[in-house]
C-alpha positions as CSV (number, residue, x, y, z in Angstrom):
1,M,16.1,-14.3,18.0
2,L,15.7,-17.0,20.6
3,L,13.4,-15.7,23.5
4,Q,15.4,-15.8,27.1
5,T,12.8,-17.6,29.5
6,S,12.6,-15.9,32.9
7,S,12.7,-17.6,35.9
8,I,10.8,-15.1,38.0
9,T,7.5,-15.8,39.9
10,N,5.4,-13.8,42.3
11,N,7.1,-15.5,45.0
12,N,11.0,-14.7,44.2
13,L,10.0,-11.1,42.5
14,H,10.8,-9.5,45.8
15,T,14.4,-12.1,46.5
16,F,15.4,-11.4,42.9
17,I,15.5,-8.0,42.9
18,A,17.5,-7.6,46.1
19,Q,19.8,-9.9,44.6
20,Q,20.2,-7.7,41.4
21,A,20.4,-4.6,43.5
22,E,22.7,-5.9,45.8
23,A,25.1,-7.4,42.6
24,Q,24.8,-3.6,41.1
25,D,23.8,-5.1,37.9
26,A,20.7,-2.9,36.4
27,F,20.4,-4.7,33.0
28,T,20.2,-8.0,34.5
29,L,17.2,-6.8,36.6
30,L,15.8,-4.9,33.7
31,K,16.2,-8.0,31.6
32,E,14.7,-10.0,33.5
33,L,11.5,-8.0,34.4
34,A,10.9,-7.6,30.9
35,A,11.1,-11.4,30.2
36,W,8.6,-12.0,32.8
37,L,6.0,-9.4,31.6
38,R,6.1,-10.8,28.4
39,Q,5.7,-14.5,29.3
40,G,2.4,-13.1,31.2
41,G,1.4,-11.3,27.7
42,A,-0.9,-8.5,27.0
43,K,-3.6,-10.6,29.6
44,L,-1.1,-10.6,32.7
45,A,1.4,-7.9,32.4
46,P,-1.0,-5.3,34.2
47,Q,-1.2,-7.8,37.6
48,R,2.2,-8.3,37.0
49,V,3.6,-4.3,36.8
50,Q,0.9,-4.0,39.9
51,T,2.9,-6.8,41.6
52,I,6.4,-4.7,41.4
53,I,4.8,-1.6,42.9
54,S,3.3,-3.7,45.6
55,I,6.5,-4.7,46.5
56,L,8.4,-1.3,46.0
57,Q,5.5,0.6,48.0
58,N,5.8,-2.1,51.0
59,D,10.1,-2.2,51.0
60,A,10.8,1.7,51.0
61,D,14.5,0.4,51.7
62,L,14.4,-2.0,48.2
63,C,12.7,0.7,46.4
64,S,15.5,3.1,47.4
65,K,17.9,0.5,46.7
66,M,16.8,-0.4,43.0
67,A,16.1,3.9,42.5
68,H,20.0,4.6,43.2
69,L,21.3,1.3,40.5
70,L,18.7,2.3,37.9
71,C,20.3,6.1,38.0
72,D,23.7,5.3,38.3
73,W,23.2,2.8,35.3
74,L,21.2,5.5,33.5
75,C,24.4,8.2,33.9
76,T,27.2,5.3,32.9
77,V,25.7,4.4,29.5
78,R,25.4,6.1,26.2
79,L,22.2,7.7,25.8
80,Y,21.7,9.5,22.5
81,P,22.4,6.3,19.8
82,L,19.2,4.9,21.1
83,F,17.8,8.8,20.8
84,I,18.5,8.9,17.2
85,S,18.4,5.5,16.0
86,A,15.5,3.4,17.5
87,G,12.2,3.5,15.0
88,I,14.6,5.6,12.2
89,F,15.0,3.8,9.4
90,S,18.9,3.1,8.9
91,R,20.7,5.4,5.9
92,E,21.7,2.5,4.2
93,G,18.8,2.1,1.9
94,F,15.9,-0.4,2.0
95,M,17.4,-3.6,0.6
96,K,20.4,-3.0,2.8
97,E,18.7,-2.4,5.9
98,L,16.4,-5.5,5.5
99,A,19.2,-7.7,4.5
100,A,20.7,-6.5,7.7
101,R,17.7,-7.2,9.6
102,G,17.5,-10.8,8.1
103,Y,21.1,-11.3,9.2
104,E,20.7,-9.8,12.1
105,R,18.3,-13.1,13.2
106,F,20.8,-15.6,12.0
107,N,24.0,-14.0,13.6
108,P,23.0,-11.6,16.0
109,A,25.6,-9.2,16.7
110,Y,27.9,-8.4,19.8
111,K,26.0,-6.5,22.1
112,D,28.0,-3.0,24.1
113,M,26.2,-3.1,27.2
114,G,27.5,0.8,27.6
115,D,25.3,1.6,24.7
116,L,21.5,2.0,25.5
117,R,20.8,1.1,22.3
118,D,22.1,-2.4,22.6
119,A,20.6,-2.9,26.1
120,F,17.1,-1.9,25.1
121,A,17.8,-4.6,22.2
122,Q,18.6,-7.1,24.3
123,I,15.7,-6.0,27.2
124,F,12.5,-5.4,24.1
125,A,14.3,-8.4,22.2
126,D,10.8,-9.5,20.8
127,E,8.7,-8.0,18.1
128,N,5.8,-8.1,20.0
129,D,6.6,-6.6,22.7
130,G,4.8,-3.7,22.2
131,Q,1.3,-5.7,23.0
132,W,2.5,-5.7,26.5
133,L,3.4,-2.5,26.9
134,N,0.9,-1.3,25.7
135,A,-1.5,-3.7,27.9
136,V,-0.3,-1.4,31.0
137,A,-2.4,1.6,31.2
138,E,0.1,4.6,31.6
139,R,-1.3,5.6,35.1
140,K,0.3,2.7,36.2
141,W,3.4,3.1,34.5
142,L,3.6,6.8,35.7
143,K,2.8,5.0,39.3
144,L,5.9,3.2,39.1
145,F,8.3,5.5,37.8
146,S,6.9,7.7,40.5
147,L,7.7,5.8,43.4
148,I,11.4,4.9,42.3
149,R,12.0,9.0,41.2
150,R,10.1,10.0,44.9
151,H,13.1,7.4,46.4
152,T,15.9,8.7,44.8
153,P,18.2,11.1,46.6
154,Q,18.0,14.9,44.9
155,N,21.8,14.9,44.0
156,D,21.5,11.8,42.0
157,R,18.1,13.3,40.4
158,D,19.6,16.4,39.1
159,T,22.8,14.6,37.8
160,A,20.7,12.1,36.0
161,Q,18.7,14.7,34.4
162,R,21.5,16.8,33.5
163,Y,23.4,14.1,31.7
164,M,19.8,12.8,30.0
165,R,19.4,16.6,28.9
166,S,22.7,17.2,27.7
167,E,22.6,13.6,25.4
168,G,19.1,14.7,24.3
169,F,20.3,17.9,23.0
170,Y,23.1,16.2,21.1
171,A,21.0,13.7,19.8
172,I,19.1,16.6,18.5
173,E,21.6,18.3,16.8
174,M,22.7,14.8,14.7
175,L,19.1,14.9,13.7
176,S,19.0,18.2,12.3
177,I,22.3,17.5,10.4
178,W,21.0,14.4,9.0
179,V,17.6,16.0,7.7
180,A,20.2,18.7,6.2
181,A,22.2,16.4,4.4
182,E,19.1,14.6,2.9
183,E,18.3,17.3,0.8
184,L,21.4,16.7,-1.6
185,E,20.1,13.2,-2.5
186,P,19.8,12.6,-6.1
187,D,16.2,10.9,-5.8
188,L,15.3,13.7,-3.8
189,I,16.4,16.2,-6.2
190,R,15.0,14.6,-9.0
191,L,11.3,15.0,-7.2
192,D,12.5,18.9,-6.8
193,K,14.9,20.9,-8.0
194,K,14.4,23.4,-5.4
195,L,16.7,21.4,-3.1
196,L,19.4,22.6,-4.3
197,D,18.7,26.0,-3.5
198,R,21.0,27.6,-0.3
199,D,17.9,28.2,1.9
200,S,15.9,24.8,1.3
201,P,13.8,24.5,4.3
202,F,15.7,21.6,5.7
203,V,19.0,23.3,5.8
204,A,17.3,26.5,7.7
205,L,16.2,24.2,9.9
206,K,19.6,23.1,10.6
207,R,20.8,26.2,11.8
208,E,17.4,27.1,13.7
209,V,18.2,23.7,15.6
210,M,21.9,24.7,16.2
211,L,21.0,28.0,17.8
212,W,18.2,26.7,19.9
213,V,20.4,24.2,21.3
214,A,23.2,26.9,22.1
215,A,20.3,28.9,24.0
216,R,18.9,25.8,25.9
217,N,22.7,24.3,27.0
218,E,22.8,27.9,28.7
219,N,19.1,27.8,29.6
220,R,19.2,31.3,27.8
221,D,15.6,32.2,26.7
222,F,15.1,31.4,22.8
223,D,12.3,32.7,20.6
224,S,11.2,29.5,19.0
225,S,9.0,30.6,16.6
226,H,11.2,30.7,13.6
227,L,12.1,27.0,14.9
228,E,8.6,25.9,14.4
229,V,8.1,27.6,11.1
230,M,11.2,25.6,9.8
231,L,9.7,22.5,11.5
232,N,6.5,23.4,9.6
233,Q,8.2,23.9,6.3
234,S,10.0,21.0,6.5
235,R,7.2,18.4,6.8
236,Q,5.4,20.3,4.1
237,Q,8.6,19.9,1.9
238,V,8.2,16.1,2.8
239,E,5.0,16.2,1.5
240,T,5.4,17.8,-1.5
241,L,8.1,15.2,-2.6
242,R,5.5,12.4,-1.3
243,K,2.8,13.9,-3.9
244,K,5.3,14.3,-6.4
245,G,6.7,10.8,-6.3
246,T,2.9,9.6,-6.6
247,A,0.1,12.1,-8.1
248,E,2.1,14.2,-10.0
249,G,3.8,11.6,-12.1
250,A,7.4,12.2,-11.1
251,G,7.5,8.0,-10.3
252,S,8.5,6.4,-6.7
253,S,10.7,3.6,-5.9
254,L,11.4,1.6,-2.5
255,S,14.3,3.8,-2.5
256,V,12.8,6.4,-2.5
257,A,9.9,5.5,-0.1
258,H,12.3,4.6,2.3
259,L,14.1,7.9,2.2
260,L,11.3,9.7,2.7
261,E,9.8,7.9,5.5
262,R,13.4,7.7,7.0
263,L,13.3,11.6,6.7
264,D,9.8,11.6,8.2
265,Q,10.9,9.7,11.0
266,T,13.7,12.6,11.9
267,L,11.8,15.1,11.8
268,N,8.9,13.7,14.3
269,R,12.1,12.6,16.5
270,M,13.3,16.1,16.9
271,T,10.3,17.2,17.2
272,L,9.6,14.5,20.3
273,L,13.3,15.1,21.8
274,M,12.5,18.6,22.0
275,R,9.6,18.6,23.8
276,V,10.5,16.4,26.1
277,F,13.9,18.3,26.9
278,H,13.1,21.9,26.3
279,P,12.0,22.8,30.1
280,D,15.1,23.3,32.8
281,V,13.2,20.4,34.9
282,V,12.5,17.2,32.6
283,A,8.5,16.2,33.7
284,P,8.1,12.8,34.7
285,R,5.7,12.2,32.2
286,Q,7.2,13.2,29.3
287,V,10.3,10.9,30.2
288,L,7.9,7.8,30.1
289,F,6.2,9.2,27.2
290,L,10.1,8.8,25.4
291,A,10.6,5.5,26.9
292,S,7.5,3.6,25.9
293,H,7.8,5.2,22.4
294,L,11.8,4.1,22.2
295,A,10.8,0.4,23.8
296,Q,8.5,-0.2,21.2
297,A,10.5,1.5,18.3
298,T,13.3,-0.9,19.5
299,A,10.7,-3.7,19.5
300,N,9.5,-3.4,15.6
301,Q,13.1,-3.2,14.5
302,H,13.4,-7.6,15.5
303,S,10.3,-7.2,12.5
304,L,11.4,-7.7,9.0
305,S,7.2,-7.6,7.8
306,W,7.2,-3.9,9.8
307,L,10.3,-2.7,7.3
308,W,8.4,-3.9,4.6
309,K,4.9,-2.9,5.5
310,R,6.3,0.8,6.1
311,S,8.4,1.2,2.8
312,V,6.0,-0.6,0.7
313,K,3.2,1.5,1.6
314,M,4.3,4.9,-0.7
315,L,5.0,2.4,-3.3
316,S,1.7,0.9,-3.8
317,R,-0.1,4.4,-3.0
318,S,2.1,5.5,-6.1
319,I,1.1,2.4,-8.3
320,T,-2.9,2.6,-7.1
321,Q,-2.5,6.3,-7.8
322,N,-1.6,5.4,-11.5
323,T,-4.3,2.6,-11.8
324,S,-6.6,5.5,-10.2
325,S,-5.8,8.3,-13.1
326,H,-6.8,5.6,-16.0
327,G,-10.2,4.7,-14.1
328,E,-11.5,7.4,-14.2
329,H,-11.9,6.8,-18.6
330,Y,-13.9,3.6,-17.6
331,I,-16.7,5.5,-15.7
332,T,-19.6,7.3,-17.7
333,R,-21.3,9.7,-16.5
334,N,-23.9,11.1,-19.3
335,K,-25.5,9.8,-22.4
336,K,-22.2,10.8,-24.6
337,E,-19.7,9.1,-22.4
338,Y,-22.0,6.4,-22.4
339,V,-22.3,5.8,-25.9
340,Q,-18.8,6.0,-26.8
341,M,-18.2,3.6,-24.2
342,L,-21.2,0.9,-26.0
343,R,-19.3,1.3,-28.9
344,S,-15.6,0.8,-27.8
345,A,-16.3,-2.5,-26.2
346,A,-18.6,-3.5,-29.0
347,G,-15.1,-3.0,-30.8
348,G,-13.5,-5.0,-28.6
349,G,-15.9,-7.5,-28.9
350,V,-15.0,-8.4,-33.0
351,L,-11.6,-8.4,-31.9
352,I,-12.5,-11.1,-29.1
353,A,-14.6,-13.4,-31.3
354,L,-11.8,-13.5,-33.8
355,M,-9.1,-13.9,-30.7
356,S,-11.1,-16.6,-29.2
357,L,-11.9,-18.5,-33.2
358,F,-8.0,-18.5,-33.1
359,K,-7.5,-19.6,-29.6
360,I,-9.6,-22.7,-31.1
361,H,-7.5,-23.1,-33.8
362,L,-4.0,-23.1,-31.6
363,G,-5.8,-26.1,-29.5
364,K,-6.4,-28.3,-32.6
365,N,-2.7,-28.2,-34.0
366,I,-0.8,-28.1,-30.4
367,D,-0.4,-31.2,-28.9
368,N,2.3,-29.6,-26.1
369,H,0.8,-28.3,-22.8
370,F,3.5,-25.6,-22.3
371,W,3.7,-24.3,-26.2
372,L,-0.1,-24.2,-26.1
373,G,0.0,-22.4,-22.8
374,I,2.7,-20.2,-24.3
375,A,0.7,-19.7,-27.6
376,E,-2.9,-19.0,-25.9
377,G,-1.2,-16.6,-24.2
378,L,0.5,-14.5,-26.5
379,N,-2.9,-14.6,-28.3
380,Y,-4.5,-13.2,-25.8
381,G,-1.7,-10.8,-24.3
382,I,-1.0,-9.3,-28.1
383,G,-5.1,-9.4,-28.7
384,F,-5.7,-7.1,-25.6
385,A,-2.9,-4.8,-26.4
386,I,-4.2,-4.5,-29.6
387,I,-7.4,-4.0,-28.5
388,F,-6.4,-1.2,-26.6
389,M,-4.2,1.0,-28.8
390,L,-7.0,0.9,-30.9
391,G,-9.3,2.7,-28.4
392,L,-11.5,0.0,-27.5
393,T,-12.4,-2.0,-24.6
394,V,-12.6,-5.1,-22.5
395,A,-14.8,-5.0,-20.1
396,T,-13.4,-7.2,-17.4
397,K,-10.3,-4.6,-17.6
398,Q,-12.8,-2.2,-16.2
399,P,-12.8,-3.0,-12.2
400,A,-9.1,-2.7,-11.5
401,M,-9.1,0.9,-12.4
402,T,-12.7,2.2,-11.3
403,A,-11.9,0.7,-7.8
404,S,-8.6,2.2,-7.4
405,R,-10.6,5.5,-8.6
406,F,-13.2,4.7,-5.8
407,A,-10.5,4.5,-3.2
408,A,-9.2,7.9,-4.1
409,A,-12.9,9.3,-3.8
410,V,-13.0,7.9,-0.3
411,E,-9.4,9.5,0.3
412,R,-10.4,13.0,-0.5
413,N,-13.1,13.1,2.2
414,E,-11.5,14.6,5.4
415,K,-10.1,11.8,7.8
416,G,-11.3,8.8,5.6
417,H,-15.0,9.7,6.1
418,V,-17.0,9.9,3.3
419,V,-20.0,11.6,2.0
420,N,-22.0,7.9,1.6
421,M,-24.3,9.3,-1.2
422,K,-21.5,10.4,-3.3
423,L,-19.7,7.2,-2.8
424,A,-23.2,5.8,-3.9
425,Q,-24.1,7.8,-7.0
426,L,-20.3,6.7,-8.4
427,L,-20.8,3.3,-7.3
428,V,-23.9,3.5,-10.0
429,D,-21.8,5.1,-12.4
430,V,-19.5,2.0,-12.2
431,M,-22.2,-0.3,-12.4
432,R,-24.0,1.5,-15.3
433,S,-20.2,1.8,-17.1
434,Q,-19.8,-2.3,-16.4
435,A,-23.1,-2.9,-18.2
436,A,-22.7,-1.4,-21.1
437,A,-19.3,-2.6,-21.5
438,V,-20.0,-6.0,-21.0
439,F,-23.3,-5.8,-23.3
440,G,-21.1,-4.5,-26.3
441,N,-18.7,-7.2,-25.7
442,V,-20.9,-10.2,-24.9
443,F,-23.3,-9.3,-27.7
444,V,-21.1,-8.2,-30.1
445,A,-18.5,-11.8,-29.6
446,F,-21.5,-13.6,-29.2
447,S,-23.1,-12.4,-32.9
448,L,-20.3,-12.5,-34.6
449,A,-19.0,-15.8,-33.3
450,S,-22.3,-16.9,-34.3
451,I,-22.4,-15.2,-37.4
452,I,-18.8,-16.8,-38.4
453,A,-20.0,-20.4,-37.3
454,L,-23.1,-20.1,-40.0
455,I,-20.8,-19.0,-42.5
456,Y,-17.8,-21.6,-42.3
457,G,-20.9,-24.5,-42.2
458,W,-22.7,-22.9,-45.1
459,S,-19.3,-23.1,-47.2
460,H,-18.0,-26.6,-45.7
461,D,-20.2,-29.7,-45.6
462,F,-19.1,-29.9,-41.6
463,P,-19.5,-27.6,-38.7
464,L,-16.7,-25.6,-37.8
465,L,-16.6,-27.4,-34.2
466,N,-16.6,-31.3,-33.9
467,K,-19.4,-32.9,-31.4
468,A,-16.6,-33.4,-29.0
469,Q,-15.5,-29.5,-29.3
470,V,-19.0,-28.4,-28.9
471,M,-19.7,-30.6,-25.8
472,Y,-16.2,-29.6,-24.4
473,Q,-17.5,-25.5,-24.5
474,V,-21.1,-26.1,-23.7
475,Q,-19.1,-28.2,-20.4
476,S,-17.0,-24.7,-19.9
477,V,-18.9,-22.8,-18.8
478,N,-21.6,-25.3,-17.1
479,L,-22.4,-23.7,-13.2
480,W,-22.1,-27.0,-11.6
481,G,-18.5,-27.9,-12.6
482,A,-15.7,-25.3,-11.3
483,T,-16.5,-23.1,-13.6
484,L,-17.3,-20.4,-11.3
485,W,-13.9,-21.3,-9.4
486,Y,-12.1,-20.8,-13.0
487,A,-14.0,-17.4,-13.2
488,A,-12.3,-16.4,-9.5
489,I,-8.9,-17.2,-10.7
490,A,-9.3,-14.4,-13.8
491,G,-10.8,-12.2,-11.7
492,V,-7.4,-12.7,-9.7
493,W,-5.5,-12.1,-13.0
494,L,-7.6,-9.1,-13.9
495,F,-6.3,-7.3,-10.3
496,C,-3.0,-8.4,-11.1
497,S,-3.0,-6.5,-14.4
498,G,-4.0,-3.6,-12.8
499,I,-1.7,-3.4,-10.2
500,I,1.4,-4.2,-13.2
501,S,-0.1,-1.3,-15.3
502,G,0.4,0.8,-12.2
503,F,3.9,-0.7,-11.5
504,F,5.3,0.1,-15.4
505,D,3.4,3.4,-15.2
506,N,5.1,4.2,-12.0
507,R,8.7,3.1,-12.8
508,C,8.2,5.0,-16.7
509,D,7.2,8.5,-14.7
510,Y,10.7,7.5,-12.5
511,L,12.9,6.9,-15.2
512,N,11.7,9.7,-17.3
513,L,11.2,7.2,-19.9
514,R,9.8,10.1,-22.4
515,M,13.0,12.2,-22.3
516,R,15.1,9.1,-22.6
517,L,13.3,8.3,-25.4
518,R,13.8,11.7,-26.7
519,H,17.3,11.8,-26.7
520,H,18.1,7.7,-27.3
521,P,21.2,7.9,-29.6
522,V,19.8,5.0,-31.8
523,L,16.4,6.8,-32.4
524,K,18.4,9.8,-32.9
525,W,19.9,7.9,-35.7
526,L,16.3,6.3,-37.3
527,L,13.6,8.7,-36.9
528,P,13.3,12.5,-37.4
529,E,12.4,14.4,-34.1
530,N,8.6,15.3,-34.7
531,I,8.3,11.6,-35.4
532,R,10.6,10.5,-32.1
533,S,9.0,12.9,-29.9
534,Q,5.6,11.4,-30.5
535,F,6.9,7.9,-30.3
536,A,8.6,8.8,-27.1
537,D,5.0,10.4,-25.7
538,Y,3.4,7.2,-26.8
539,V,4.8,4.7,-24.7
540,H,5.8,7.3,-21.7
541,N,1.4,7.6,-21.8
542,N,0.9,4.1,-22.7
543,Y,3.7,1.8,-21.8
544,G,1.9,0.4,-18.1
545,S,-1.3,-0.4,-20.2
546,I,0.4,-1.9,-22.8
547,M,2.6,-4.0,-20.6
548,G,-0.3,-4.9,-18.0
549,N,-2.3,-6.6,-21.1
550,L,0.5,-9.3,-22.2
551,C,1.1,-9.7,-18.4
552,F,-2.5,-10.4,-18.2
553,G,-2.9,-12.6,-21.8
554,M,0.2,-14.6,-20.5
555,L,-1.2,-14.9,-16.7
556,L,-4.2,-16.4,-18.6
557,G,-2.7,-18.3,-20.7
558,M,-0.2,-20.0,-18.5
559,T,-2.9,-21.3,-16.0
560,G,-4.4,-24.2,-17.7
561,F,-0.8,-25.2,-17.9
562,V,-0.2,-24.8,-14.0
563,G,-3.6,-26.5,-13.7
564,H,-2.0,-29.6,-15.9
565,I,1.2,-30.0,-14.3
566,T,-0.2,-30.0,-11.0
567,G,-3.3,-31.7,-11.0
568,L,-4.7,-28.7,-8.8
569,P,-8.2,-27.2,-10.0
570,F,-6.5,-24.0,-12.2
571,D,-7.8,-22.7,-15.4
572,I,-9.3,-20.0,-16.3
573,R,-13.1,-18.4,-17.8
574,H,-13.5,-14.7,-19.1
575,V,-17.3,-13.2,-19.4
576,A,-16.2,-12.2,-23.0
577,F,-14.2,-15.2,-24.4
578,S,-16.6,-17.5,-22.8
579,S,-19.5,-15.4,-24.5
580,A,-17.6,-16.3,-27.9
581,N,-17.1,-19.9,-26.9
582,V,-20.9,-20.3,-26.6
583,G,-21.8,-18.7,-30.2
584,Y,-19.2,-20.8,-32.0
585,A,-20.6,-23.7,-30.2
586,G,-24.3,-23.0,-30.4
587,V,-24.3,-22.9,-34.0
588,S,-21.9,-25.5,-34.6
589,G,-23.5,-28.6,-32.3
590,A,-27.5,-26.7,-33.3
591,L,-28.4,-25.9,-29.9
592,G,-32.1,-25.0,-29.4
593,W,-32.7,-21.5,-28.1
594,G,-33.6,-23.1,-24.6
595,M,-30.1,-24.4,-24.0
596,M,-28.8,-21.0,-25.5
597,I,-30.2,-18.9,-23.4
598,Q,-29.1,-21.3,-20.2
599,L,-25.6,-20.9,-21.7
600,V,-25.8,-16.7,-21.9
601,C,-26.9,-16.9,-18.1
602,C,-24.3,-18.8,-17.2
603,V,-21.5,-16.6,-19.3
604,L,-23.1,-13.6,-17.4
605,A,-22.5,-15.2,-14.3
606,I,-19.4,-15.8,-15.3
607,G,-18.7,-12.4,-15.5
608,A,-20.3,-11.4,-12.6
609,V,-17.5,-13.1,-10.7
610,N,-14.6,-12.1,-12.9
611,L,-16.1,-8.3,-11.9
612,A,-16.8,-9.1,-8.3
613,V,-13.4,-10.4,-7.8
614,S,-11.3,-8.3,-9.6
615,F,-13.3,-4.5,-8.3
616,S,-13.2,-6.4,-4.4
617,I,-9.1,-7.1,-4.1
618,T,-8.5,-3.9,-6.1
619,M,-10.8,-1.8,-3.7
620,W,-9.5,-3.3,-0.8
621,V,-5.5,-2.7,-1.7
622,A,-6.2,0.5,-2.7
623,L,-7.7,1.6,0.3
624,R,-4.9,0.0,2.8
625,S,-2.0,2.2,0.5
626,R,-4.1,5.0,1.3
627,E,-5.0,4.3,5.0
628,S,-8.7,5.2,4.0
629,Q,-11.2,3.4,5.1
630,V,-15.5,3.1,3.9
631,D,-16.8,4.4,7.4
632,S,-20.1,1.3,6.5
633,W,-20.7,0.3,3.2
634,W,-24.4,-0.9,4.8
635,E,-25.1,2.7,4.3
636,I,-23.7,2.9,0.9
637,I,-25.8,0.2,0.1
638,K,-28.7,2.1,1.4
639,C,-28.0,5.1,-0.6
640,V,-27.7,2.8,-3.5
641,C,-31.1,0.8,-3.4
642,R,-32.6,5.0,-2.7
643,I,-30.9,5.7,-5.9
644,A,-32.6,2.5,-7.6
645,K,-35.8,3.5,-6.1
646,E,-35.6,7.1,-7.4
647,R,-34.1,6.7,-11.0
648,P,-34.2,3.0,-11.5
649,L,-33.3,3.2,-15.1
650,S,-30.0,4.9,-14.2
651,L,-28.6,1.8,-13.0
652,L,-28.4,0.6,-16.5
653,L,-29.3,3.1,-19.2
654,P,-28.0,6.9,-19.3
655,L,-31.7,7.7,-18.4
656,Q,-33.0,9.5,-15.2
657,L,-29.3,10.9,-14.6
658,P,-28.2,13.2,-11.8
659,P,-27.9,17.1,-13.1
660,E,-24.2,16.9,-13.7
661,P,-22.3,19.6,-11.4
662,V,-21.3,22.7,-12.8
663,S,-17.6,24.2,-12.3
664,P,-16.8,27.1,-11.0
665,S,-15.7,28.6,-14.5
666,H,-19.0,28.0,-16.2
667,K,-20.8,29.6,-13.1
668,N,-18.8,32.9,-13.6
669,D,-19.2,32.8,-17.4
670,K,-23.2,32.6,-16.7
671,T,-23.4,35.6,-14.2
672,E,-21.2,37.5,-16.4
673,T,-23.3,36.9,-19.2
674,A,-26.8,37.8,-17.1
675,Q,-24.8,40.7,-16.4
């Protein structure tokens, strides 16, 4: 939308206001003033509002004409469409609303100036109007509003107030009907079957609102305590539906997120309108607050990014919640869990060494870069999926999961404030777990690759890798080149794999894949009931992780091809595969111990970048999706240093660990035993 440039200046402002008052054109007056304030931006808006106040204070006759003009105009336009639409998502769903907003930018709809909603859309026509609106202090807006109100005749004030209350009451009725109708939405019923009950909070709220409006229209006293209870229960119902769409495994989608956000917005708008129009005489401060809220909401409706961010918030939370639930399994807190992690990582190292050998074989036999990328991607993806299905561990898969788990721990603290020592201990647990996984992968992959290269050399008259291949593998981990940049790209793909896993887990819950597979007609014909149930449970529980591993493999495999066709420095370095490659190259090239130690250090640097990039990006996304924040990373780091000083071995080994917390059930058992 092209914004109009205002012709108003400080010198002609008085003349302009007088001309519009004479022409009885309130809309042009407000639109031009808004454009003038917008041009000044947040920096000049307060000063320009003060200029308007000064002009009206110095010319009482002009102020009276302007007040009469605005009052008459307000009583001739429809107010309730603005009350029930500004800042509230449409009932058409996310995709249709996104498309409608996009189309509105290229082909704006006709604006009915008899509708305050359309008038506001013209007056607050820029998505950044909220910046200069907020830059002006509330007392300054209130001073301007009170000045105009004082110069409005009492009869006009009474007429405007009656009209505003009438439109406000009608808007409240309409909003309550919308809330009651939402409970029949299939997506909400899927989340909570209790919405089909006739006495659901949404329907009960609508009945109470009708009684409240009837009493206010007749200026009768009304006990609103039950209405407040219904409002609270409705909000609790919305929050319950949100939780069922995330933490409790029902799954979410953009349409569900859009629907729940609209419900929340509707309830908030009802509360606001009832607070404003409940008194017999509406307070100026309340009217000003409502006008400001509607103005900023109207400005936001010009923004596609605002719609996207608000709708995606719950979906991203659901995805990261699924990732967080998996992250708990990647954190070791005692010796038993540490040893189990070490074993599973060692098993993963065996398969990684074999996958690396097969990748070298593919490189020798496939010349076409595209098909080589596909083949390497399948090698990675299928290999990672097999490692997962065997219950083994790939070290670099941990950060995306453990970062979401850390973000969940941050969120559980009231108002986003964190208990620094607890979070520091969680970080130490994560570091120790990562160290075990990396050591298991790297040590076993390197050792097995070296053994395979030795056996191959003994059984043949030539080494596994020729001199050119050895030099390529050595240069691929050389830190003086683009190695760490390639490691960072792999870290980004690791983050993406965690998000992909969370997405498919969320999608699986949303579709209720378990029940679909259990009752699938083809599977009923192929498999007996017990096997079919086991298969359905396995797919439902592991669908996201399997898809995440397959997609991660393809991302790794095709990165080199993209770099080849674009000429850009795109490739990947993965710590576990690099360690296996170094093992093959070291034995094939008969590299000395000094060179081998140097190459191993390079591999560990690659691993550090893999882990750091994946963990940090996932942490940032998870915290944003949960609207949480860490108060002070510096304080957490100091707590980690304190732990390192008091219990240094706990950073890498399952030694000097803090005592595990005793659950309440264990406490009760011990108490009963003592008695």
